[in-house]
C-alpha positions, 0 to 999 in steps of 0.5 A: 500500500505504501510506495517509495515515492510516497515517502518523499511526501513524508510520514507521521506515526501517532501511536502510544506505548504498547502500540508496536510503533517501534516495530513499525519504524524498524520495518519501514527503515528495513523495507526502504533499505531493501529498495536500496534507499539509505536512512539517517535515524535519530534514536533518543531511546536506544530502541533502534540501535539493534537495526543491524542484528539478525534474530537469533532464531526465526520469530514464530510470526515470520512468513517464508517471505519475511525470512527471505527478506531478513536474510537479504536485508542483513546481507546487503545493508550496512548499519552504522551506529554513531555516538555524537559526543562520546569518543569511546563509541563512534563519534561525530562532531559538528561543523556549525557553519553550513554550506552557504554556497548551496543556498546562495542563489536563493536570497530567501533561503540564504537569509533563513540559513544565516538567521538560523546559523546566527541563532545557533552560534549565539546559543552556543556562545551563551548569548541567545537573548542578546539581540545586539550579539545576534545582529552582529553575528547575522551581519558577520555571517552574511559578509562571510557567506558573500566572501565564500564561507568556510569553517568555524575557525575562519568565521572566528577570524572574521569576528576577532577582527570585525570588518566595518561592513559588519559593524552595523554602525554599533559603537560597541560592535568590535567589543561584542564581536571579540566577546563572541569570539572568546565565548565560541572558542571556549565552547569548542573546548567544553562542548563535546559536539565541537571536539574534532573527534571522529567523522564530521557531520556529513550527510554524504557519509551518513547516507553512505554515498558512493557505497554499493550497499545502502547504509542505515546510520543510527544516531544515538543520543546517549552521549548528549546529556541534558536537555539542550545538547540533543536539540542543538545536535538535531538542529545542526543535523537538519540545517546540514541536511538542508544545504546538502540535499539542495546540492545533492538532490535525488538522481532521476533513476531513484525514487528517493535520495534518503530517509530521515527518521525522528523518533520521540518527535514531540521532544524536537517539534513540540506543539507548544513553545519552541526548541533549538531545532523546531524551525529547522526541522519544519523547514527541512520537511517543507522543502526537502521533498523537492529534492527527494528527502523523506522525513518520518516523524513518530511520537507517543503523544500526538497532541504534543507534536506541532500541527505543521508536522502532521500537515506536511505528512501525506502518509499517516499511521495511527496506532493505539492511544490510551489517554483521553487527549491522545484518543481525541487527537487521533480520532479527529485526524481520522475523521478529517481523512474520511474515517468512520467506525474506528476504535483507537483505544482498543487497537491491538499491538501491531495494528494501525490505521493507515491514511495516505495519497489516493485513499478515500478513507483510512484502512486498518493494517497489520504490521509484520515483525521487523527483520532485525532483532527486537527483544523486549528491552533496548540495550543500555548505554554500554550496549550502545557504545559496544555497537558503536565501537564495532561500527567504527572498526568496520568503517576503518 
C-alpha cells in the first residue's frame, strides 16, 4: 500500500506505548533499505540501535517471505551506529557553519540559513537573548557567506577582527564581536559536539554515498546529556541536511535520495513553545521533498507534536492511544481523512490505521515483525557504545 515515492511526501506515526510503533519504524527503515534507499535515524531511546542484528532464531510470526527478506536485508545493508559526543563509541562532531554556497542563489533561503546559523552560534556562545550579539553575528555571517564561507575557525577570524561592513554602525560592535569570539572558542573546548573527534557531520557519509550497499546510520543520543545538547545536535543535523540535499538532490533513476527518521518527535517539534531545532526541522520537511528527502516523524503523544508536522505528512499511521487527549487527537485526524467506525483505544499491538495519497478513507493494517532483532528491552548505554565501537572498526 505504501510506495517509495510516497515517502518523499513524508510520514507521521501517532501511536502510544504498547502500540508496536517501534516495530513499525524498524520495518519501514528495513523495507526502504531493501529498495536500496539509505536512512539517517535519530534514536533518543536506544530502541533502534539493534537495526543491524539478525534474530537469533526465526520469530514464530515470520512468513517464508519475511525470512527471505531478513536474510537479504542483513546481507546487503550496512548499519552504522554513531555516538555524537562520546569518543569511546563512534563519534561525530559538528561543523556549525553550513554550506552557504548551496543556498546562495536563493536570497530567501540564504537569509533563513544565516538567521538560523546566527541563532545557533549565539546559543552556543551563551548569548541567545542578546539581540545586539545576534545582529552582529547575522551581519558577520552574511559578509562571510558573500566572501565564500568556510569553517568555524575562519568565521572566528572574521569576528576577532570585525570588518566595518559588519559593524552595523554599533559603537560597541568590535567589543561584542571579540566577546563572541572568546565565548565560541571556549565552547569548542567544553562542548563535546565541537571536539574534532571522529567523522564530521556529513550527510554524504551518513547516507553512505558512493557505497554499493545502502547504509542505515543510527544516531544515538546517549552521549548528549541534558536537555539542550540533543536539540542543538538535531538542529545542526537538519540545517546540514538542508544545504546538502539542495546540492545533492535525488538522481532521476531513484525514487528517493534518503530517509530521515525522528523518533520521540514531540521532544524536537513540540506543539507548544519552541526548541533549538523546531524551525529547522519544519523547514527541512517543507522543502526537502523537492529534492527527494523523506522525513518520518513518530511520537507517543500526538497532541504534543506541532500541527505543521502532521500537515506536511501525506502518509499517516495511527496506532493505539490510551489517554483521553491522545484518543481525541487521533480520532479527529481520522475523521478529517474520511474515517468512520474506528476504535483507537482498543487497537491491538501491531495494528494501525493507515491514511495516505489516493485513499478515500483510512484502512486498518497489520504490521509484520521487523527483520532485525527486537527483544523486549533496548540495550543500555554500554550496549550502545559496544555497537558503536564495532561500527567504527568496520568503517576503518
